[in-house]
N, C-alpha and C positions, 0 to 999 in steps of 0.2 A: 493397409496392404503391406505385408512384410516382404523384405528383399532378402533373397538367399544369395550367399556368396557362391561363386563358381569355383569350387575347390577341386584341385587335382590331387588325387591320392597317390602318394609315392609307394612304389613297390621295392622293398629291400630284398636283395638276393644274397645268399651265402652269409647270413648273419650267424655268428657263433655266440650262443648265450653263455654268460659267464657267472651269473649269480641269481638269487631269488630276492624278490622285494615283497612288500606287504600285499595282502589280499590275493596271494597265489600268482602274482605276476612275475614273469622272468625278466631279467635285466641284461641288457647288452649295451656296449659302448661302441660308437662309430664316429670318427671325426670330432672328438670332444663333445659329443652329444649323448645323452642317456636315452635309451629306448626301453620302455616297459612293454613286454610282449605277452599277450594272453595265449595260453595253451602250450607254452614251451617250458622246458626244464633245463637246468644248467648242464652244459655239455652238448646240447642239441645244436645242429646246424640247420637253419630254417630259412624259408622265404616268409616275409611278413608284409602286411599292408598297413601303412600308417593311416590312422583315422583322426588323430588329433596331433597337431604339430605346434609346439611352442618354441621359444628361443633356446632354452637349455635342455628340454626333454621332449619326447614324443611318445604317444600311445599307439600300439600296433596290435594286430591280430595275426597269429600264425596262419598262413594259407597253405603251406606245404612243408612237410618234414623231410629234409634232404638226407640228414644223417642223425639217427637217434643217439641219445646219450646212454651210457651204460646204467645210469640211474633211472631211466624211464622204464615203467612197467605198464601192463594192461590194467586199467582201473577195474576194481572189483564190482562196481555198480554199473548196471547196463544203461543207466540214465545220466551218467557222469558228464557226457558232452553237452547235454541239453539242459539239465536241471540247474547247475550252478551252486548247489548246496555244499558240495565238497570241492574245495579248490585244489587239493594236492594229491588226489588219489592216483595220479599218473606218475608219481614220484615214489621211489622205494622208501620203506619205513625208516631205515637209518638216516637217509637224507632228509626226510621230513623232520626228524628229531634235530638234526644239525641246523637246518634253516629255521 
């Protein structure tokens, strides 16, 4: 019989994304900790739900876009949100080249 830990998930509010990381993850820093956020782009201000919390970093999913970045665009593919094949379609092309 396996035991599951009772984990409480932290909701981050008003997180400003500062950079991009590997695999299409956005990067934000809060209180000397790095947060990798799925679905965000640099310049976004988001709410995010932490699903994996380590000592020096955490993984989170964007739950709400509060203020979009000027670099954010509408993805060309209608399946972008669900498929996962293209990681950066919501980021304008010059920014994709930069990162």
